[in-house]
C-alpha positions in Angstrom: 7.9 80.4 39.7 6.3 76.9 39.5 6.9 75.8 43.1 3.8 74.8 45.0 3.2 73.8 48.6 0.4 73.7 51.0 1.3 77.0 52.8 1.4 79.4 49.9 -1.7 80.0 47.7 -1.8 82.0 44.5 -5.4 82.7 43.5 -4.3 84.6 40.5 -0.8 83.6 39.5 1.1 86.4 37.8 4.3 85.5 36.0 4.9 89.2 35.3 4.6 90.2 38.9 7.2 92.6 40.2 6.3 92.1 43.8 4.6 89.3 45.9 2.3 90.3 48.8 2.1 87.5 51.3 -1.0 87.8 53.4 -1.4 86.3 56.9 -4.9 85.9 58.4 -6.4 86.9 61.6 -7.4 84.4 64.2 -10.0 82.0 62.7 -9.2 83.3 59.2 -7.9 81.5 56.2 -6.3 82.2 52.8 -9.8 82.7 51.5 -10.1 85.8 53.7 -8.0 87.6 51.0 -9.9 86.1 48.0 -11.1 89.6 46.8 -7.7 91.3 47.1 -6.0 90.6 43.7 -8.3 92.7 41.5 -8.1 96.1 43.5 -4.3 96.0 43.8 -1.9 97.1 41.0 -1.5 94.5 38.3 2.2 94.0 39.0 1.4 92.8 42.6 0.8 89.1 43.0 -1.3 88.3 46.1 -0.1 85.2 47.9 -2.3 84.4 50.9 -0.8 82.0 53.5 -2.9 79.0 54.5 -2.3 77.8 58.0 -2.8 74.2 59.0 -6.3 73.1 60.1 -8.3 75.2 57.7 -9.2 75.5 54.0 -7.5 72.7 52.0 -5.4 71.9 55.1 -8.5 71.2 57.3 -7.3 67.7 58.1 -3.9 68.8 59.3 -3.2 69.4 63.1 -3.6 72.9 64.3 -0.6 74.8 65.5 -1.0 76.5 69.0 2.2 78.4 69.4 4.2 80.8 67.3 7.7 79.3 67.3 6.9 76.0 65.7 4.7 77.8 63.2 7.5 80.1 62.1 10.1 77.3 62.0 7.9 75.3 59.7 6.6 78.2 57.5 10.0 79.8 56.8 11.5 77.0 54.6 8.1 76.7 52.8 8.3 80.4 52.0 11.9 80.6 50.8 11.3 79.4 47.2 8.9 82.3 46.7 11.4 85.0 47.6 13.0 85.2 44.1 11.4 88.6 43.5 10.8 91.5 45.8 8.0 90.8 48.4 6.1 92.4 51.2 4.1 91.0 54.2 0.6 92.0 55.3 -0.9 90.6 58.5 -4.0 91.5 60.4 -4.2 90.9 64.2 -2.6 87.4 64.7 -1.4 87.6 61.1 0.5 90.8 62.0 2.5 89.0 64.7 3.2 86.1 62.4 4.5 88.4 59.6 6.7 90.3 62.1 8.4 87.2 63.5 8.7 85.7 60.1 10.6 88.8 58.9 12.9 88.5 61.9 13.5 84.8 61.2 14.4 85.5 57.6 16.9 88.0 58.9 18.5 85.5 61.3 18.9 83.1 58.3 20.3 85.9 56.1 17.5 85.3 53.7 15.9 88.1 51.6 14.0 90.6 53.7 10.5 92.0 52.9 10.4 95.3 51.0 7.6 96.5 53.4 5.8 95.2 56.4 2.1 96.0 56.6 0.7 95.6 60.1 -3.0 95.8 60.8 -5.1 95.6 64.0 -2.4 94.5 66.4 -0.5 96.3 69.1 3.3 96.4 68.8 4.9 93.1 70.0 6.7 94.8 72.9 3.4 96.3 74.3 1.9 94.1 77.0 -1.7 92.8 76.5 -4.4 94.7 78.3 -7.0 92.0 78.1 -7.1 88.5 79.7 -6.5 85.6 77.4 -9.4 83.9 75.5 -8.0 80.6 74.3 -8.8 78.7 77.5 -12.3 80.2 78.1 -15.3 77.8 78.4 -17.2 77.5 75.2 -20.1 79.8 76.2 -17.7 82.6 77.4 -15.6 82.3 74.3 -18.6 82.6 72.0 -19.7 85.7 74.0 -16.2 87.2 73.6 -16.4 86.6 69.9 -19.8 88.3 69.7 -18.2 91.4 71.2 -15.4 91.4 68.6 -18.1 91.7 66.0 -16.0 89.7 63.5 -18.1 86.5 63.3 -21.6 86.6 61.9 -24.3 85.9 64.4 -25.7 83.1 62.2 -22.3 81.3 62.6 -22.2 81.9 66.3 -25.6 80.4 66.7 -24.9 77.4 64.6 -23.7 74.6 66.8 -22.3 72.4 64.0 -20.3 75.3 62.6 -19.0 76.3 66.0 -17.8 72.8 66.6 -15.5 73.2 63.6 -14.7 76.8 64.2 -13.9 77.0 67.9 -10.8 74.6 67.9 -9.3 76.8 65.1 -10.0 79.9 67.1 -8.6 78.5 70.3 -5.4 77.5 68.5 -5.0 80.9 66.9 -5.7 82.8 70.1 -3.1 80.5 71.7 -0.6 81.6 69.1 -1.3 85.2 69.9 -1.7 85.0 73.6 1.2 82.7 74.6 3.7 84.7 72.5 6.6 86.2 74.4 8.5 89.1 72.9 12.3 89.0 72.7 14.2 92.2 72.0 16.2 92.3 68.8 17.5 95.1 66.6 14.8 96.9 64.6 14.0 95.6 61.1 15.5 97.6 58.2 12.3 97.5 56.1 9.6 100.2 56.3 6.6 99.4 58.5 3.1 100.8 57.9 0.5 100.2 60.7 -3.3 100.3 60.1 -6.1 100.3 62.6 -9.7 100.9 63.3 -10.6 104.1 65.2 -13.1 102.1 67.3 -10.8 99.1 67.8 -10.5 98.4 71.6 -8.0 95.7 70.9 -5.3 97.8 69.3 -5.6 101.6 69.8 -3.6 104.3 68.0 -0.9 104.5 70.7 -0.3 100.7 70.6 -0.1 100.8 66.8 2.3 103.8 66.9 4.6 101.7 69.1 5.5 99.7 66.0 7.8 102.6 65.2 10.4 101.0 67.5 10.5 97.9 65.3 12.0 99.6 62.2 15.1 101.6 61.5 13.4 102.7 58.2 10.3 104.8 57.6 7.1 104.3 59.6 3.5 105.4 59.1 0.2 104.9 60.9 -3.2 105.1 59.2 -6.5 104.9 61.1 -9.8 104.0 59.5 -13.4 104.2 60.6 -14.6 101.0 62.3 -13.5 98.5 64.9 -11.1 95.6 64.9 -12.4 94.1 61.7 -12.4 97.4 59.7 -10.7 95.5 56.9 -13.9 93.6 56.2 -15.7 96.8 55.2 -15.5 97.3 51.5 -14.7 101.1 51.6 -12.0 100.8 54.2 -10.5 97.7 52.6 -10.2 99.5 49.2 -8.5 102.4 50.9 -6.2 100.1 52.6 -5.3 98.3 49.3 -4.6 101.7 47.7 -2.1 102.5 50.4 -0.5 99.1 50.1 -0.1 99.6 46.4 1.4 103.1 47.0 3.9 102.0 49.6 4.8 98.6 48.0 6.1 100.3 44.9 7.8 103.3 46.7 11.6 103.4 46.6 13.4 102.0 49.6 
């Protein structure tokens, strides 16, 4: 595999990989959010974080604010990398992207993921319980971010950083909050859902509802912590152990 494009990053290319794990970031996140993942995972898994427009090395590109054009542009960029078995991991917004991407691949009769790993996001058919954030005034949006506890206070208090960060967050929240679910047959790949026990954004019942989106096996795993439990070293390592276990399991 020598194909390169701006969407797919490969921090540790692995020509001997038997499975590619494509990782989709949460709102405001980037491919760098997964920079520590390759080492804890099994050596036959190649981590391929997805870089969305407007961040990282794509900082100068226009942000995408809705899911459909994102999926339509991302799908052809992903296809050359599907020459070996693969799985998707997505946290929060990334979970939604990975789900709809799997459905788009099915529509095109392209290869399907071996496993879908969903983290920190209610099932797509479950209505939102909270009002949207993407159109909030700046001060209210910053206060909402503070409650999420996913952005360091030093960043929230830095006006220059927030001038760069807020447009990305608004775009990503827009992707998540303007999404409209359309019913389709369940996916045929296993789904594993992960969540934080103290996450008020995606509780255990809302995670369990992902069961309806697969005709294969389904599991839920809850970890200590809130919405950003994956940023805690202990919980993240346990998560990666489960991903390794399920990614190599027979299907």
